[in-house]
N, C-alpha and C positions, 0 to 999 in steps of 0.2 A: 593377662588380658589379650584377647586375640586382636591382631591388627586388622584394619579396614582395607579391603581390596578396592582400589579405585574403580575397577571394572564393575564390581557389585554395586557401588554407589551409582554409577551411570546407568545401571539397569534397574535401579530401584526408584520409588516415587520421589526420592530426594532430588533426582535430576529434574523431574517435571516440576516440582515445587520451586526449585531454583530457577528454572526457565521462566515460570510465571513471575517470580519476584524481580528477576533481571528485566523481564519484558515490561513491567510497570515502570521501572526506572528509565528504560529507553523510551517508553511512552511519554514520560515527562519531558525528555529532550525533543520528542516528536512534536509536543505542544509548542515548544519554542520555535521549531522550524515552521509549523503551520502559521504561527502568528507573525514571525519576523521575515521569513523569506519573501513573501509577496510585497513587503514594504521595503525590500532592499536593504535590510538591516543585518548585522552580524548575528550569528546564532551562538557565539561564544562570549561576547561582551556587549554591553555591560551586563552584570548579573540581573536576575529577574527582580522586578519591582512592582509594587501595586500601581496600576495605571491611574488611580484616583489621587492618592496622597504621596506617591513616589517613594514609599517606604521600602527599604531593601527586604526581600523575603529571606528570612533566616533559614538555615538548613533544617531545623526542627519543624519549620512550617512548610517545608517543601518535600515531605515524605509522600510518595505517590498514594493517592486515594485516601489514606489514613488522615493526613493533615486536613484535607478538605472536610472530612466528616467531623473531626475534632473541633475545627473552627466554625462548623455549621455553615460552610460556604461563604464566609465573610473574611475580609482583611482583619488581621489582629489589631491593627492600629486605628484605622478609620471606619471599620465595619462595613465598608462598601461590599456589595455582593460580588462573588467570584463566579464566573460562568461555569455551569455544570459540564461544559464541554471538556474541561481540563481533567477531572477524574474519570470521565467516560472514555476519553482517549487513552489514558493510562491503563484503565481496566481492560479496554478492548485490546490494546497491544499485548498486555500480559496474557489475556486469554488466547490470543493468536499464537504467542510463543509457546504457551502450554500445549496447545493443540498440535503444533509442529513437533514439539518434544515427544508427545504421546504417539504421533503418527510415524515419525521417522527415527526416533531414538537418538542416541548420542553419536551422530555421524557428521561428516563434513557437509553433506547435503542439507542436513537440518540447520546448520549454521547459515548456509546460503539462503534457505527459505525464510529463516527468521529475519534476516536483513531485508529480504524482498517484501515480506508481508508488511513490515514497518514502512518501507518506501511506498507501497501501494496505499496504505492507510493515509500517509501524509499527502500523497498526490491526489487521492480521491477527495479529501476534505478541502484542500486548497482549490481544486478545480470547482468544487461545488460552491464555494464562497466567492472566489475571485475570477473564475473562468480562465485560469492559466495553469500550465504545467511546467514548472521551472526546470530549465536545463541543468541546474545544480543538483537536481535529483535524478532526472532521466539519464543524463550522460554517465554518472557513476553506476546507475542501474544497468546500463548496457555493458560497461566494463565488468561489473560483477558477473553477469551472465557469461561473458566471453571467458573470464578467468575460471569460473566454476566448471566450464566444459572440460577443463584439463584435469579436474579432480578424479581420483580413482572411483569407479562406480558411477560416474556421471551418466545420466540417461541421454544426454545431448553431446554429440561430438563437436569439437571446435569448428569444423567446417559447417556443420548444421547450424550451430549458434550464429556464426558470422553471416551465412547465407540467409538465415531466417530474419536476422536483424535488418539486413539490407532490403530483403524482400518485403518485410512488413512496412518499412519506411516508404518504399517506392509505391507499394499498393495503396496505402492511405493517401499518399501524395496525389496519385492518379484519381482516386475517388474524390478527394477534395477539389481538384481542378474541374472534374466533371460536374460536381455539385455546384461549384461556383458559376459555371457557365449556365446551368439550368436555373438556379435560384437568383442569379445576378447579385450574389453577396457571398461573403466567406462562409463556406460550409463546414470545414474542419480546419482548426488552427494547426500550425506546425508542431505544437506541443503534443497533439494527438499522434502525429506521425512518429515523433521521437519516442513516445510512450509505447507505441506498437513495436518499434524497434527494440525497446527494452524487453518487452514480453517475448519477442522472437529470440533474443539472445539468451534469455533465461529458460524458456520452455522448448525451443525448437519450433519447427513450422507447424506441427500438429497441435501442440499446446497453444501456440499463438493464435491459430485459426479458431480454436475452441474458445479462448478468452475473448477474442474480438466478436465472435458470433454471439456468445452469451451477453457480452456488454452491449452490443448494438440492439439485440433483441430486448433486453431489459430497458434500455434507453428509449426504444420505440414505444414500448408498452407505457412507460411513464409519460412520455411526451404526448401520446394520443389521449391518455387519460386526463392530462392537464387541459388539453384542448377541449375535450368533451365537457369538462367541469367548468370551462370558461376561465381558467386560471392562466392560460397561455394562448398564443396565436400560432399560426403556421410558421411564422418566421422567428419565433422565440428561440433563443440559443439554449441548447441542452448541453450540460457539462458531460460530454462523452467520456472524458477521463475518469470521472467518478464511477461510471458504469464499467469501463474497462478495468478499473481497480477491483470491482466486485467480481468480474469475470476472471481476473487473474487469481483472486483468492480461491475461487472454485477450482481452478486448475491445480493450484498448489495442493489441495487436499483430496480432490476427486478426479483429477485430470485423466490419469491412466485408466481407471474403470470406465469413465464416460467414453473415452476414445475406443476402448476395447468393445464396449456395448454397441457403439455406432458401427464399428467395423463388422461386428457380428450381424448387424441388420443387413449389411451389404454382402454378406456371405464370405467376407475376407478376414 
């Protein structure tokens, strides 16, 4: 019987399928982070329980996506409804990991992007619901980008990663102070500054600027649309971190082509 070459496995669909499966498992942990971190709770203990009857969720009822479908979205013990957000986050993270595996293959950079897209997913959903961007995610994200810049084949040098992180933080801080003086209220929270630093450390200055541009553009479109529809006012807080996360995801998958296209427009 011929032996299996690990290299062939990593170049086959098995790697991508495995990335999706592992991504859904990590997505289950992402759900824990999204729920517990804003409440200041530990993400490792106690084990997951039903919020209605406090029943411990058994391992066979905690299989990503599949358990939700088999239980028809309800607790096995008390039959209380389970939020559809849980399987959606699991499936979304699995799809993101699959996309990274397909786009970058079995490379160290792919591992970095997998961790980053999960961090962006968690940050975006927390900011959308709670209007905060926890340091416990952005600080490790900055460290991830700085460490990744030392990997062979990294598109960002260590100097670029560090300078972009500092530059992104200071730029958003200046914009926030200017907005505060103009609006006479807080314009951008410090979490936005730190998230921009994280994007700078991971993408370098060009990728960071693209992510911030796309995020602010999308945020402006959504904000203006809400005002026109009467669902928000001029001083309604917009979760910029949610839109920065979306901009960051675009950069992960299409950053280089978009930057190359833009530079082509400028003749450079």
